[in-house]
matplotlib code that plots the C-alpha trace (Angstrom):
import matplotlib.pyplot as plt

x = [-31.8, -29.7, -26.0, -25.2, -27.1, -25.2, -21.9, -22.8, -23.6, -20.4, -18.3, -20.1, -19.5, -15.8, -15.4, -17.1, -14.9, -11.7, -12.9, -13.9, -11.8, -14.3, -13.3, -16.9, -18.1, -15.2, -16.1, -19.8, -19.1, -16.8, -19.5, -22.1, -19.6, -19.0, -22.8, -23.4, -20.5, -22.1, -25.5, -23.9, -22.1, -25.3, -27.1, -24.4, -24.4, -28.2, -28.1, -25.6, -27.7, -30.8, -29.0, -27.8, -31.4, -32.7, -30.1, -31.0, -34.7, -34.1, -32.1, -34.9, -37.5, -35.6, -35.4, -38.2, -40.5, -39.7, -43.2, -45.2, -47.7, -51.3, -52.7, -54.1, -52.4, -54.4]
y = [116.4, 113.8, 114.0, 111.4, 113.3, 116.5, 114.7, 113.3, 116.8, 118.2, 115.5, 116.0, 119.8, 119.3, 117.1, 119.6, 122.4, 120.5, 119.7, 123.2, 125.9, 128.7, 131.0, 132.1, 128.5, 127.5, 130.4, 129.6, 126.0, 127.0, 129.1, 126.2, 123.8, 126.1, 126.5, 122.8, 122.1, 124.6, 123.0, 119.5, 120.7, 122.2, 119.0, 116.9, 119.2, 119.0, 115.2, 115.0, 117.2, 115.2, 112.0, 113.4, 114.6, 111.2, 109.5, 111.9, 111.2, 107.4, 107.8, 109.9, 107.4, 104.5, 106.1, 105.4, 108.3, 110.4, 111.9, 110.9, 108.2, 109.1, 107.1, 109.3, 109.0, 108.1]
z = [-2.8, -1.0, -0.1, -2.7, -5.4, -4.5, -4.6, -8.1, -9.3, -7.9, -9.6, -12.9, -12.8, -11.8, -14.9, -17.1, -15.6, -16.4, -19.9, -20.7, -22.5, -22.0, -19.2, -18.5, -18.3, -16.0, -13.7, -13.8, -13.0, -10.1, -8.6, -9.0, -7.4, -4.5, -4.0, -4.1, -1.7, 0.8, 0.4, 1.0, 4.1, 5.5, 4.8, 6.5, 9.5, 9.8, 9.4, 12.3, 14.5, 13.7, 14.5, 17.9, 18.7, 17.8, 20.1, 22.9, 22.4, 22.5, 25.7, 27.4, 26.2, 27.7, 31.1, 33.6, 34.2, 37.2, 37.5, 40.6, 40.2, 39.4, 42.3, 45.1, 48.4, 51.4]

ax = plt.figure().add_subplot(projection="3d")
ax.plot(x, y, z, "-o")
ax.set_aspect("equal")
plt.show()
């Protein structure tokens, strides 16, 4: 599930929660919203880490290799 899909679900459940008069449904929706928000936060954190790893990889790839040449010395 993408971050946008999770955000859409959260907004939908918040609207349902506001419109509901049933205490049990309100509580259930509140729990679902909290779980979705946690899932979204984890996904955002992972996305940020993955982006940082990708940036580091690109920087390392751009640097010239420091390994000695493979040509034998005479």
